[in-house]
C-alpha positions as CSV (number, residue, x, y, z in Angstrom):
1,M,28.1,-13.6,30.2
2,Q,28.4,-10.5,32.3
3,L,26.6,-11.0,35.8
4,L,25.0,-8.2,37.5
5,E,25.1,-8.3,41.1
6,F,21.6,-8.6,41.7
7,E,21.0,-11.2,39.2
8,K,23.3,-13.6,41.2
9,P,20.7,-15.5,43.1
10,A,18.8,-16.5,39.7
11,A,22.0,-17.6,38.1
12,E,22.9,-19.5,41.3
13,L,19.6,-21.5,40.8
14,E,20.0,-21.6,37.1
15,R,23.4,-23.5,37.8
16,E,21.8,-25.7,40.4
17,L,19.3,-26.7,37.8
18,E,21.8,-27.4,35.1
19,K,23.4,-29.7,37.5
20,V,20.3,-31.6,38.1
21,R,19.5,-32.2,34.5
22,A,23.2,-33.3,33.7
23,K,23.0,-35.9,36.7
24,A,19.3,-37.1,35.2
25,A,20.6,-37.2,31.6
26,S,24.3,-39.2,32.5
27,Q,22.5,-41.5,35.2
28,N,19.3,-42.1,33.4
29,I,17.5,-41.2,36.4
30,D,13.7,-39.5,36.4
31,M,14.2,-36.3,38.2
32,S,11.2,-34.4,36.6
33,D,9.6,-33.7,39.6
34,E,12.7,-32.0,41.3
35,I,13.5,-30.4,37.8
36,A,10.0,-28.6,37.5
37,M,10.3,-27.4,41.2
38,M,13.3,-25.9,40.5
39,E,12.3,-24.3,37.1
40,A,9.3,-22.8,39.1
41,K,11.7,-21.4,41.8
42,L,13.8,-20.0,39.0
43,A,10.9,-18.4,37.5
44,E,9.6,-17.0,40.6
45,T,13.0,-15.7,41.6
46,R,13.4,-14.0,38.2
47,A,10.1,-12.4,38.4
48,A,10.7,-11.2,42.0
49,I,14.1,-9.6,40.8
50,Y,12.9,-7.9,37.4
51,Q,9.4,-6.7,38.8
52,N,11.0,-4.6,41.7
53,L,14.0,-3.3,39.7
54,T,15.4,0.1,41.1
55,P,16.3,3.0,38.5
56,W,19.8,2.3,39.2
57,Q,19.6,-1.4,38.3
58,R,17.6,-0.5,34.9
59,V,21.0,1.7,34.1
60,Q,23.1,-1.5,34.6
61,I,20.9,-3.6,32.2
62,A,20.9,-0.7,29.6
63,R,24.9,-1.0,29.6
64,H,24.7,-4.9,29.4
65,T,27.5,-5.9,27.1
66,N,25.1,-8.7,25.9
67,R,22.0,-6.2,25.4
68,P,20.9,-6.4,21.8
69,F,22.3,-3.4,19.8
70,M,21.2,-1.3,17.1
71,L,22.6,-4.1,14.6
72,D,21.0,-7.0,16.3
73,Y,17.7,-5.3,16.3
74,V,18.3,-4.8,12.2
75,S,19.1,-8.3,11.8
76,L,16.1,-9.7,14.3
77,A,13.3,-7.2,13.4
78,F,13.8,-5.9,10.1
79,S,14.6,-7.4,6.7
80,D,16.3,-6.6,3.3
81,F,18.8,-4.1,5.3
82,C,21.0,-2.3,2.9
83,E,23.4,0.0,4.7
84,L,24.4,3.3,3.5
85,H,27.6,5.0,4.2
86,G,29.4,8.5,4.7
87,D,28.1,12.1,5.2
88,R,29.1,13.6,1.9
89,H,31.4,16.0,3.9
90,F,33.9,14.5,6.0
91,G,33.8,10.6,6.3
92,D,31.8,7.5,7.2
93,D,30.9,7.0,11.1
94,A,31.2,3.5,12.0
95,S,29.1,4.4,15.3
96,M,26.2,5.8,13.5
97,P,25.2,3.1,11.0
98,G,21.9,3.5,8.7
99,G,20.2,2.2,5.4
100,L,17.3,1.1,3.7
101,A,15.2,-1.7,5.2
102,R,12.0,-3.3,5.6
103,I,9.8,-3.8,8.9
104,G,7.0,-5.7,8.9
105,G,7.2,-5.7,4.9
106,K,7.2,-1.9,5.2
107,R,10.0,0.1,3.4
108,C,11.8,2.6,6.2
109,V,15.1,3.9,6.6
110,V,16.7,2.9,9.9
111,I,19.6,4.6,11.5
112,G,21.1,4.4,14.9
113,H,23.9,4.4,17.6
114,Q,26.0,0.9,17.4
115,K,28.0,-0.1,20.3
116,G,30.9,-2.9,20.2
117,R,31.0,-6.0,22.5
118,D,34.7,-6.2,22.5
119,T,37.6,-3.8,22.5
120,K,38.3,-4.1,18.7
121,E,34.9,-3.6,18.0
122,N,34.3,-0.7,20.4
123,L,37.4,1.1,19.0
124,K,35.8,0.7,15.6
125,R,32.4,1.9,16.9
126,N,34.0,4.5,19.3
127,F,31.6,2.9,22.3
128,G,28.4,4.3,20.6
129,S,29.6,8.1,21.0
130,A,29.1,9.5,17.5
131,H,31.0,12.2,16.0
132,P,29.8,15.0,13.9
133,E,30.0,13.3,10.7
134,G,27.3,10.6,12.2
135,Y,24.9,13.0,13.0
136,R,25.5,14.4,9.6
137,K,25.1,10.9,7.9
138,A,22.0,10.5,10.0
139,L,20.6,13.8,8.9
140,R,21.1,12.6,5.2
141,L,19.5,9.3,5.4
142,M,16.5,11.4,6.9
143,K,16.5,13.5,4.0
144,L,16.6,10.6,1.7
145,A,13.4,9.2,3.5
146,E,11.6,12.3,3.0
147,K,12.6,12.3,-0.9
148,F,11.0,8.8,-1.2
149,K,8.3,9.5,1.3
150,L,9.8,6.6,3.6
151,P,9.3,6.4,7.7
152,V,12.5,6.9,9.7
153,I,13.3,4.8,12.5
154,A,16.1,5.9,14.9
155,M,17.3,3.6,17.3
156,I,19.0,5.5,20.5
157,D,22.3,3.9,22.1
158,T,24.7,6.0,23.5
159,P,26.4,7.5,26.4
160,G,26.6,10.9,24.6
161,A,28.3,12.5,21.6
162,F,31.7,12.2,21.4
163,P,33.6,14.9,23.2
164,G,37.1,14.7,21.5
165,I,39.2,17.4,20.1
166,G,38.3,16.1,16.6
167,A,34.6,16.5,17.0
168,E,34.7,19.9,18.5
169,E,36.8,21.2,15.6
170,R,34.2,19.6,13.2
171,N,31.4,21.2,15.2
172,I,29.7,18.7,17.0
173,A,27.2,21.1,18.8
174,E,26.3,22.5,15.6
175,A,25.6,19.2,13.9
176,I,23.2,18.0,16.8
177,A,21.6,21.4,17.0
178,F,21.1,21.5,13.0
179,N,19.7,17.8,13.2
180,L,17.0,19.1,16.0
181,R,15.6,21.8,13.6
182,E,15.6,19.7,10.7
183,M,13.8,16.6,12.3
184,M,11.2,18.9,13.3
185,L,10.3,19.6,9.9
186,L,10.7,16.1,8.5
187,K,7.7,15.5,6.3
188,V,7.5,12.0,7.0
189,P,6.9,9.7,10.1
190,V,9.7,9.7,12.5
191,I,9.9,7.1,15.6
192,A,12.6,7.0,17.7
193,I,13.3,4.1,20.5
194,V,15.8,4.1,23.3
195,I,17.2,0.7,23.3
196,G,19.8,0.7,25.8
197,E,21.7,4.0,27.1
198,G,20.0,7.6,26.2
199,G,22.7,9.9,26.9
200,S,22.6,13.7,26.8
201,G,22.6,15.6,23.2
202,G,24.0,12.7,21.8
203,A,20.7,10.7,22.2
204,L,18.5,13.9,21.3
205,G,20.4,14.4,17.9
206,I,18.4,11.8,16.5
207,G,15.8,11.8,19.1
208,V,13.2,14.3,17.8
209,A,10.3,12.1,16.6
210,D,6.7,11.8,16.3
211,R,6.6,8.9,18.7
212,V,9.3,8.2,21.2
213,L,9.6,4.9,22.7
214,M,11.9,3.0,25.2
215,M,12.7,-0.5,25.8
216,E,11.4,-1.4,29.5
217,N,14.9,-1.3,30.7
218,S,16.7,1.4,29.0
219,Y,17.3,5.1,30.5
220,Y,16.7,8.6,28.8
221,S,18.6,11.5,30.5
222,V,20.6,14.9,30.0
223,I,23.4,13.3,32.2
224,S,24.6,10.0,33.4
225,P,24.0,9.1,37.2
226,E,27.8,9.3,37.4
227,G,28.1,12.8,36.3
228,C,25.0,13.7,38.3
229,A,26.3,12.3,41.4
230,A,29.9,13.8,40.6
231,I,28.1,17.3,40.4
232,L,25.6,17.2,43.1
233,W,27.3,14.8,45.8
234,K,31.0,15.2,44.8
235,H,31.3,11.6,44.1
236,R,30.4,8.9,42.0
237,K,29.6,6.4,44.7
238,H,26.1,8.0,44.6
239,A,25.1,7.2,41.3
240,P,22.3,5.2,42.6
241,E,20.7,8.1,44.2
242,A,21.3,10.0,41.2
243,A,19.2,7.6,39.2
244,E,16.6,7.4,41.3
245,A,16.1,11.3,41.7
246,M,16.7,11.9,38.2
247,K,13.6,9.9,37.1
248,L,15.5,8.5,33.9
249,A,13.8,5.1,33.5
250,A,11.1,4.0,31.2
251,P,8.5,3.7,33.4
252,D,9.0,7.0,35.0
253,L,9.3,8.9,31.8
254,K,5.7,7.4,30.8
255,K,4.1,8.7,33.8
256,L,5.5,12.2,33.0
257,D,4.3,12.0,29.5
258,L,7.7,12.8,28.1
259,I,7.8,9.5,25.9
260,D,4.9,7.8,24.4
261,D,5.7,3.9,24.8
262,V,7.3,1.4,26.9
263,I,8.3,-1.6,25.0
264,P,8.2,-4.5,27.1
265,E,11.3,-7.0,27.6
266,P,11.3,-10.6,28.4
267,T,11.7,-11.6,31.9
268,G,15.4,-11.4,33.0
269,G,16.0,-8.4,30.2
270,A,16.6,-8.4,26.7
271,H,20.2,-9.5,27.3
272,H,18.6,-13.1,28.1
273,D,16.6,-13.2,25.1
274,H,17.6,-11.3,21.9
275,L,14.8,-12.7,19.6
276,T,11.6,-12.2,22.2
277,A,13.0,-8.7,22.6
278,A,13.0,-8.0,18.9
279,N,9.7,-9.4,18.3
280,S,8.4,-7.3,21.0
281,F,10.3,-4.0,19.4
282,R,8.8,-5.0,16.0
283,D,5.2,-5.3,17.4
284,V,5.1,-1.9,19.0
285,V,7.1,0.0,16.4
286,L,4.4,-1.5,13.5
287,R,1.6,-0.3,15.7
288,H,2.9,3.1,16.0
289,L,3.7,3.5,12.2
290,E,0.2,2.3,11.3
291,E,-1.3,4.9,13.5
292,L,1.3,7.7,11.9
293,A,0.7,6.5,8.3
294,A,-3.0,7.5,8.8
295,M,-2.0,11.3,9.5
296,S,-1.8,13.8,6.7
297,T,1.8,15.7,6.3
298,E,0.1,18.8,8.1
299,R,-1.2,17.0,10.9
300,L,1.8,15.1,11.3
301,L,3.9,18.1,11.8
302,E,1.3,20.1,13.6
303,A,1.2,17.1,16.2
304,R,5.3,16.7,16.4
305,Y,5.3,20.5,17.0
306,Q,2.9,20.6,19.9
307,K,4.2,17.4,21.3
308,F,7.6,19.2,22.0
309,R,6.3,22.5,22.6
310,N,4.0,20.9,26.0
311,F,7.0,19.5,27.4
312,G,7.6,20.7,30.9
313,E,4.7,22.0,33.0
314,W,4.8,24.5,35.8
315,I,2.2,24.5,38.6
316,G,2.0,27.8,40.5
317,K,0.7,27.8,44.4
């Protein structure tokens, strides 16, 4: 598994622990005291690392190749998933899967960005960067949810919408802008969750929601730290400084009231324990769904409008 630089002290302890366990098993020696001490040390080291993460370290975790992706959460936190394909205009975008599902027994429509873990899958999923037809498919499914009075759950995990020539020819900017307007007017509850990367308009294209949530080690930003560093410092090596200045991590965005909730991840990050992360995801989403279900359509739309209308504050001197 991909090992991040700041994870190495814990990984070294884990390797030593495995050696001791193997020795105890192969030689039939009681080493329970040593094992218990090493397990305690490992837990302490992991806690020290993950309770003091910098924004740049969170960005690295958000991009981890073993992190649960959209379809992993669908598999672990949802049931009865039936994928629906195509935008009814151009084609089917594999980087934006979606369909009908249940979460906690409640019917819903789920959509989201999907990345790949190897070259073949990344080419199929276009590295999680959706084309215009991906956003149009997402909106088609949202309109289907509205027709059948189902809540919409959108999972965001993209470095940004695809900036290629074909996407520009098929009006990627118009597709995203249209989604922004139409999502604001949807007459059903909408919950958006940033599960990894939340990059630029590509993220916002399915991110206009009554509740915007973030996994603990995800980020949400108008530009990548490397892009910001290249503009302001003229070099990508300043990405850690950019990440710090941009306030793109979930705890910072919660303090600024730009998101509604932070979904806790297991110690070590979601890439170490998919099931625990998915259970936490499901519990928090269901709590917010219950709150939204109690609201009338008129109140829901007004609250959504006011939520985004109130973003951005200016304090005069």
